[in-house]
Each structure stands twice: as structure tokens, then as C-alpha cells.
C-alpha positions in Angstrom: -5.8 -6.2 -29.4 -3.0 -7.2 -26.9 -4.5 -9.7 -24.3 -4.1 -8.8 -20.6 -2.0 -11.4 -18.6 -3.8 -13.1 -15.9 -3.2 -12.4 -12.3 -4.0 -14.1 -9.3 -7.0 -11.9 -8.6 -8.5 -13.8 -11.5 -8.4 -17.1 -9.4 -8.7 -15.6 -5.9 -11.0 -12.5 -5.7 -10.8 -10.6 -2.4 -13.5 -10.0 0.3 -13.0 -6.3 -0.6 -14.7 -6.9 -4.0 -17.7 -8.5 -2.4 -18.1 -5.7 0.2 -17.1 -2.7 -1.4 -19.8 0.1 -0.9 -18.2 2.8 -3.4 -19.2 2.1 -6.9 -16.5 1.9 -9.8 -16.9 5.1 -11.7 -14.4 4.2 -14.4 -15.5 3.4 -18.0 -13.7 1.2 -20.7 -11.2 3.1 -23.0 -12.0 3.1 -26.6 -10.2 5.2 -29.1 -7.5 7.8 -29.0 -7.4 10.6 -26.6 -5.4 13.7 -25.4 -4.9 15.3 -22.0 -2.5 17.6 -20.2 -1.3 14.6 -17.9 -1.9 10.8 -18.4 -1.5 8.7 -15.4 -0.8 4.9 -15.7 -2.1 3.4 -12.6 -5.4 3.8 -10.9 -4.2 3.0 -7.2 -4.0 5.3 -4.5 -1.0 7.2 -5.8 -2.6 7.7 -9.4 -5.9 8.6 -8.2 -4.9 11.2 -5.6 -2.5 12.7 -8.1 -5.4 13.0 -10.5 -7.4 14.4 -7.9 -4.9 17.1 -7.0 -4.6 17.9 -10.7 -8.1 18.0 -11.8 -8.8 20.4 -8.9 -6.3 22.7 -10.1 -7.9 22.7 -13.5 -5.6 20.4 -15.5 -6.8 17.9 -18.0 -6.0 14.4 -16.6 -6.6 10.8 -17.7 -6.0 7.8 -15.6 -5.6 4.5 -17.3 -5.7 0.9 -15.6 -6.0 -2.6 -16.7 -8.7 -3.3 -14.2 -10.0 -0.1 -12.8 -9.6 1.9 -9.6 -8.0 -0.3 -7.0 -7.3 -3.3 -9.3 -3.7 -3.7 -8.1 -2.4 -3.6 -4.5 -4.5 -0.7 -3.6 -7.7 -2.8 -3.6 -6.0 -5.9 -2.1 -4.2 -4.9 1.1 -5.4 -5.2 4.6 -6.5 -1.7 4.8 -4.2 -0.7 7.7 -3.5 3.1 7.7 0.1 3.2 9.1 1.8 6.6 9.3 5.4 7.4 8.9 8.6 6.2 7.1 10.4 3.0 8.3 13.6 5.1 8.6 13.5 7.6 11.6 14.5 11.2 11.7 18.3 10.8 12.4 18.5 8.4 9.3 16.4 11.0 7.2 18.5 13.8 8.2 21.8 11.9 7.3 20.5 11.0 4.1 18.6 14.5 3.1 20.2 17.0 5.2 18.0 19.9 6.3 15.1 18.3 4.4 15.1 15.4 6.7 12.8 17.1 9.2 10.2 18.1 6.8 10.4 14.4 5.4 9.8 13.2 8.7 7.0 15.5 9.4 5.2 14.5 6.2 5.5 10.8 7.2 4.1 11.6 10.6 1.1 13.4 9.3 0.3 11.1 6.1 -2.5 9.1 7.9 -4.4 12.5 8.5 -4.2 13.1 4.7 -6.3 9.9 4.3 -8.7 10.9 6.9 -9.2 14.4 5.4 -9.9 12.9 2.1 -12.5 10.4 3.4 -14.1 13.3 5.4 -14.1 15.7 2.7 -15.6 13.5 -0.1 -17.7 11.4 2.1 -16.0 8.3 1.1 -17.9 5.1 2.2 -14.9 3.0 3.2 -15.5 1.8 7.0 -12.9 4.1 8.2 -11.9 3.6 11.9 -9.3 5.8 13.5 -8.7 3.3 16.4 -4.8 2.9 16.2 -2.3 0.4 15.1 -0.7 -2.0 17.5 2.9 -3.2 17.1 3.1 -6.3 19.2 6.5 -8.1 20.0 6.7 -11.8 19.2 9.7 -12.3 21.5 12.2 -10.8 23.8 14.4 -9.6 20.9 11.3 -8.1 19.4 10.2 -6.4 22.5 13.6 -4.7 22.8 13.3 -3.5 19.2 9.9 -2.1 19.9 11.1 -0.3 22.9 13.9 1.2 20.9 11.5 2.2 18.3 9.3 3.9 20.9 12.2 5.8 22.3 13.3 6.8 18.9 9.7 8.1 17.9 9.5 10.0 21.1 12.9 11.5 20.7 12.0 12.6 17.1 8.9 14.5 18.5 6.3 12.0 17.4 3.2 12.0 19.7 0.2 9.6 20.0 2.4 6.4 20.7 2.5 4.5 24.1 4.2 1.3 25.3 2.0 -1.8 26.2 2.9 -4.5 28.7 2.3 -8.2 28.1 -1.3 -7.8 29.7 -2.3 -4.8 27.8 -1.3 -6.4 24.6 -3.0 -9.6 25.5 -6.4 -7.7 26.2 -6.0 -5.4 23.2 -5.3 -8.3 20.8 -7.3 -11.1 22.4 -4.1 -13.3 22.1 -1.5 -14.5 24.5 1.0 -14.9 21.9 3.1 -11.5 22.5 5.5 -10.3 24.9 4.1 -6.7 24.9 4.1 -3.8 22.2 3.3 -0.3 21.5 0.1 1.4 19.9 0.0 4.3 17.5 -3.2 6.0 18.3 -2.9 8.3 15.0 -3.3 5.2 12.9 -6.3 3.2 11.8 -7.9 1.0 9.1 -10.4 1.0 6.2 -12.0 -0.8 3.3 -9.2 -0.5 0.8 -11.2 -1.1 -2.5 -13.9 1.3 -1.3 -11.4 4.0 -0.4 -9.8 3.7 -3.9 -13.0 3.9 -5.6 -14.0 6.9 -3.4 -10.8 8.7 -4.6 -11.7 7.8 -8.1 -15.3 9.3 -7.5 -13.8 12.5 -6.1 -11.2 12.9 -9.0 -13.9 12.2 -11.5 -16.1 14.7 -10.0 -13.3 17.3 -10.3 -12.8 16.6 -14.1 -10.5 13.6 -14.3 -11.5 10.9 -16.8 -10.8 7.4 -15.4 -10.7 4.5 -17.7 -10.5 0.7 -17.1 -9.7 -2.2 -19.6 -6.7 -0.2 -20.4 -3.8 -2.3 -20.3 -0.8 -0.2 -21.1 1.6 -2.0 -23.4 4.2 0.7 -23.9 5.0 4.5 -24.1 7.1 6.8 -26.1 8.2 10.2 -26.5 5.7 12.2 -29.0 7.0 15.7 -29.9 7.2 17.6 -26.5 5.2 15.1 -24.7 4.2 11.4 -24.6 2.0 9.0 -26.3 0.9 5.9 -24.2 -0.3 2.8 -26.0 -3.0 0.3 -24.9 -5.0 -2.6 -26.5 -7.9 -0.3 -26.7 -6.5 3.0 -27.8 -3.8 5.6 -27.2 -3.3 8.6 -25.1 -1.2 11.8 -25.8 -0.3 14.1 -23.1 2.4 16.5 -22.1 3.2 14.9 -18.9 3.2 11.1 -18.0 3.0 9.6 -14.6 3.8 5.9 -14.1 2.1 5.1 -10.8 2.1 1.3 -11.2 4.5 0.5 -8.3 4.7 -3.2 -7.9 2.8 -3.9 -11.1 5.2 -2.1 -13.4 6.3 -5.4 -14.8 8.2 -4.8 -18.1 6.4 -1.4 -18.5 9.6 0.4 -17.1 12.9 -1.3 -16.6 14.1 1.5 -14.4 11.3 1.0 -11.9 11.7 -2.8 -11.9 15.5 -2.4 -11.3 15.0 -0.3 -8.1 12.8 -2.5 -6.0 12.2 -6.0 -5.0 8.6 -7.3 -5.5 6.8 -10.3 -3.8 3.4 -11.3 -3.0 1.5 -10.9 0.2 -1.2 -13.3 0.9 -4.5 -12.6 3.2 -7.2 -14.8 4.3 -10.6 -13.6 6.0 -12.6 -15.9 8.2 -16.4 -16.2 7.9 -18.2 -13.8 10.4 -17.2 -15.0 13.8 -19.7 -15.6 16.6 -20.3 -12.3 18.3 -18.9 -13.4 21.7 -15.7 -14.5 20.0 -15.5 -11.5 17.9 -15.7 -9.1 21.0 -12.3 -10.6 22.3 -10.3 -10.0 19.3 -9.0 -6.4 18.7 -12.0 -5.2 20.8 -11.0 -1.7 20.6 -10.9 -1.7 16.7 -7.1 -1.2 16.3 -5.3 -2.9 13.4 -2.3 -5.0 14.1 1.1 -5.9 12.5 3.8 -7.6 14.7 7.6 -7.5 15.0 8.5 -10.4 12.8 10.8 -9.8 10.0 8.1 -11.9 7.9 5.4 -10.0 9.7 1.8 -11.1 10.6 -0.8 -8.4 10.0 -4.5 -8.3 10.8 -7.7 -6.5 11.7 -11.3 -7.0 12.2 -14.1 -6.1 9.8 -17.3 -4.4 11.0 -19.1 -7.7 10.1 -17.0 -9.6 12.6 -14.5 -11.2 10.2 -10.7 -11.6 11.1 -8.6 -10.4 7.9 -5.2 -12.0 8.4 -2.0 -11.8 6.1 1.6 -12.6 5.9 4.2 -13.0 3.1 3.3 -15.6 0.5 4.8 -17.3 -2.5 7.1 -14.9 -4.5 5.1 -15.4 -7.8 1.6 -15.5 -6.1 -0.6 -18.5 -5.2 -1.9 -21.0 -7.6 -4.0 -23.1 -5.6 -5.9 -22.9 -2.3 -3.3 -25.1 -0.6 -0.9 -22.3 -1.2 -2.6 -20.2 1.7 -2.0 -23.0 4.3 0.9 -21.0 5.8 -1.4 -18.1 6.3 -3.8 -20.2 8.2 -1.0 -21.7 10.2 0.2 -18.0 11.2 -3.4 -17.1 12.2 -3.7 -20.1 14.4 -0.2 -19.2 15.9 -1.8 -16.0 17.0 -5.3 -17.3 17.8 -5.2 -21.0 18.5 -8.9 -20.6 19.6 -9.9 -20.1 16.0 -8.4 -23.5 14.9 -10.9 -24.9 12.4 -12.7 -21.7 11.7 -14.0 -21.6 8.2 -12.1 -19.4 5.7 -14.5 -17.5 3.5 -11.8 -15.7 1.2 -8.3 -16.0 0.1 -6.4 -13.5 -1.9 -3.1 -11.9 -2.8 -1.4 -8.8 -4.0 2.0 -7.6 -4.8 4.2 -5.4 -2.6 7.2 -3.4 -3.8 10.1 -2.6 -1.5 13.3 -0.5 -2.0 16.6 -1.4 -0.6 16.4 1.5 1.8 12.8 1.2 2.5 12.0 4.7 1.1 9.4 5.1 -1.4 10.6 7.2 -4.3 9.3 9.8 -6.9 11.7 10.2 -9.9 11.7 11.9 -13.2 14.2 10.2 -15.4 13.2 12.1 -18.5 11.5 15.7 -19.1 7.8 15.1 -18.5 8.1 11.5 -17.3 7.4 10.8 -13.5 7.5 7.5 -11.6 6.4 6.6 -8.3 7.1 3.5 -6.4 8.3 1.5 -3.4 5.8 1.8 -0.7 7.2 -0.9 1.3 4.0 -2.3 2.7 2.6 1.2 4.0 0.9 2.2 0.8 -2.4 3.3 2.0 -1.3 6.5 3.9 2.1 6.8 1.9 0.9 6.4 -1.5 -1.7 8.9 -0.9 0.5 11.3 0.3 2.9 10.9 -2.5 0.2 11.3 -5.1 -1.1 14.4 -3.6 2.4 15.9 -3.5 3.1 14.9 -7.1 -0.1 16.2 -8.4 0.3 19.5 -6.6 3.7 19.9 -7.9 2.8 19.2 -11.6 -0.3 21.6 -11.3 2.2 24.2 -10.2 4.6 23.3 -12.9 7.4 22.5 -10.3 10.3 20.3 -10.5 11.5 17.2 -8.9 13.5 19.2 -6.3 10.6 21.0 -5.1 9.2 17.7 -3.6 10.2 17.4 0.3 9.9 13.6 0.1 12.7 11.2 -1.0 13.0 11.7 -4.7 15.2 10.6 -7.5 16.7 7.2 -8.1 16.3 4.4 -5.5 19.5 2.2 -4.9 19.6 -0.7 -7.5 18.3 -4.0 -6.7 19.9 -7.2 -7.5 19.8 -8.3 -11.2 16.5 -9.7 -12.2 17.7 -13.2 -12.6 18.8 -13.1 -8.8 15.7 -11.1 -7.3 13.3 -14.3 -7.1 16.1 -16.6 -5.8 17.3 -13.9 -3.3 13.6 -13.1 -2.0 12.9 -17.0 -1.6 16.5 -17.3 0.3 15.9 -14.2 2.4 12.6 -15.2 3.3 13.6 -18.6 4.6 16.4 -17.0 6.4 14.1 -14.5 8.2 11.6 -17.2 9.1 14.5 -18.9 11.0 15.7 -15.7 12.7 12.0 -14.7 13.7 12.1 -18.2 15.7 15.2 -17.6 17.7 15.8 -13.5 17.7 
């Protein structure tokens, strides 16, 4: 049996693992199986695709080394942020008449998450209280004002500008110049959400397996065979929904994105009087820095706070010191507050900041590059892909960015480039 490589989750388990209310419905894989579709990766993409396929009557198997939400889907901050990073003019320039539909899908993707949570009764502490984008300096404020103008021009509703006093009240921090709020966004317990999707997919007929570390895949007749340390799966269609955790499984995916770790800390429960002043309206937040800070409050009064971390992930507790410094930059009143949890997860970024669905060979589909907005975007991409496969559609039927993403730098230069870029961005964040 092939041993699964260790990951930082083995050393730094998340708060979400402790507080998840939804059960893990996956079972260990043992033996050889067949299906119509096999999906590698039980994150938001793979699970929502499995749900759409199973509800359409297709026989689908999902494989994951750790189970639903083991990867980034169970380790993020839980912010539900809608939209693509590029706006409508850029999307129209790139994709022609499809640009408007792509922008519409992005603007409504948070609602797809809410619909699933409501429909299946997923117990994930969903809060639809908005997302605040605070500006960390004057340059950030100008960029935020431009973003508001552009979104408004593009027809996006539910957003409003905030002045310094409004942001200070909504955040409980004096660290920002102003900002904006998008009322269509929200936050949730990310691992509970992933497990809830798995429960819904399983109830519809999908088979979901954990302890299924995929070591390779190959064409088998008209379909595909996926090999794991615990057995094989043969299917007519193969979906690689592994995103930043693709590793050596698919060089094509790895060659079209940059991956790095984001690191998160969670405080012990704060005193009620203190907690009532931090994000009092229940919104999530992420700021205008290039190396952004992002945070939200949990229902039990913990502050969850994250930022870009070590490229290859943390190795010791001291590696989280920069996250604590960032937290105290925004909330100096929390200096010395006990940190109860520390964890990390990978993020995958494409060069043009657009997630992609690709089909490099007949019957093989890949989905990757969610650029830090995976809760809503990965859910949406998974649903759309599942619906397309169920209808025996083609890649061109998908009204989201599809096909090969721009190539990333060669493997040997990626880590060095990310480190250099990160340091340069941190310097820029101090001055402009």
C-alpha cells in the first residue's frame, strides 16, 4: 500500500475539525469498483458535482485521501465572497458575448451556496451578513472606490461605500481609511458545509470514500482507471477536482497555477463585552492589502484571522507569529489574547485570476484555480460541471472560463518567485 504523504493538517488541526456539526458520511475505500463518473477530490467542487450527477441518476464515486473537506475546503476562513476578481469589461474582452453571462454567474454564486444550505438543511452556522472590504491606506481607498464604481457600472447591486467612521464601527478597529460592504456575501463553518454537501450527495446515491489516496490514473478502453492504495475505480468519465492539492497527480494542472499556503489562527473565546465590538453585525472581512488580512467571528466569540503564510506550509508554532502580528495590527486591543488554534491550507492562483474547467482528453475533466474565493466559486463550478456531464454536454457548453489557463512559471522557479513576490508585495502594502 502506498503511504500518504504527511501534510500540515497532521501537525496543526483546525478549529473547524473540533467544531463541525455535520458528520463525516464517507467510508474507507476497499477493493475495486466501477461507476459512470469518478471524481478525485471531496472538496466543494467534487461534492457539488457529485450531487448534481447523482440527482440526475448517474452512478458517481468520489475519492479523497482524508474525506470530505480534507483539503482547502475544510481549512479556509469560511467567507462566502461572490464574483470573479476581473470585472465585466475584462470578461467581455476575454470571452466576447459570454462575458456578461460569466459575470452574472459570478455575481450570483453566493446565492447558490445559500440555496444548498437551505435545501439540505446543512448545519454550518451560515450567516448572510455581508463582507467588508476595508482600505488599509489612501491608495487602498482609491482602489476600493474604483472597484465600487466598476461594480455599480456593471449592474452589481447590494454594495455600498463606507467612510472611516462606518468601517471603524463595523470592524471594531481604527486601522482603516474606509471601505465597502457587499451585503450579498456571508460566512459559514467550512468543514460543516463540505460534510453537509457530502451528506446530500450520498443521500442522492453518490458513493464517497476516504482513505483513498490516488496514486495515478490511466485510460482504460473508452474510460479511465484510477488507482489508489486501497483499490481501483473504473469509470467512463474522470473529474480531477483536487485544485491546490493536485501535486504530481496532473502536471497540466500544476503547470497552470501557483500554489502557496495561507495560515489561520483562532483565539480562545473572547469576553462577551470585547466580542460585541468586533464585527458586531456579523460580517466577514478581508482588506485591500496585496498580501491581504482576512477574518471573521465565530458564534462562540472566537476571532478567526488569517494571511499568507510560508510557501510550503508551517512546520512549528513559531511559523504563525506573522499571523499574530497581523491580527494585532488590526486589533491592538487583543494583544496577549490566547490563541487556541493554528492551521494552514493551500491556495491555488491562476495568472489571470480566473478559475478554469478544462478537458485535456476525452472523458477527462479538471477544475482548479479558485484564487482564494473557493466557497462560492468552487461550489458553482462543481454544480455547473456536474449538470453538464449529466446532460452529456461539451466543454464549450459551460458559461464560465474554460480551457487551459495561462502557463505558470517553470516548477523550479515557482517557489522562489512566490517568496520574492510576497516580500515585494508586503513592501508595497506599506507604502502604496
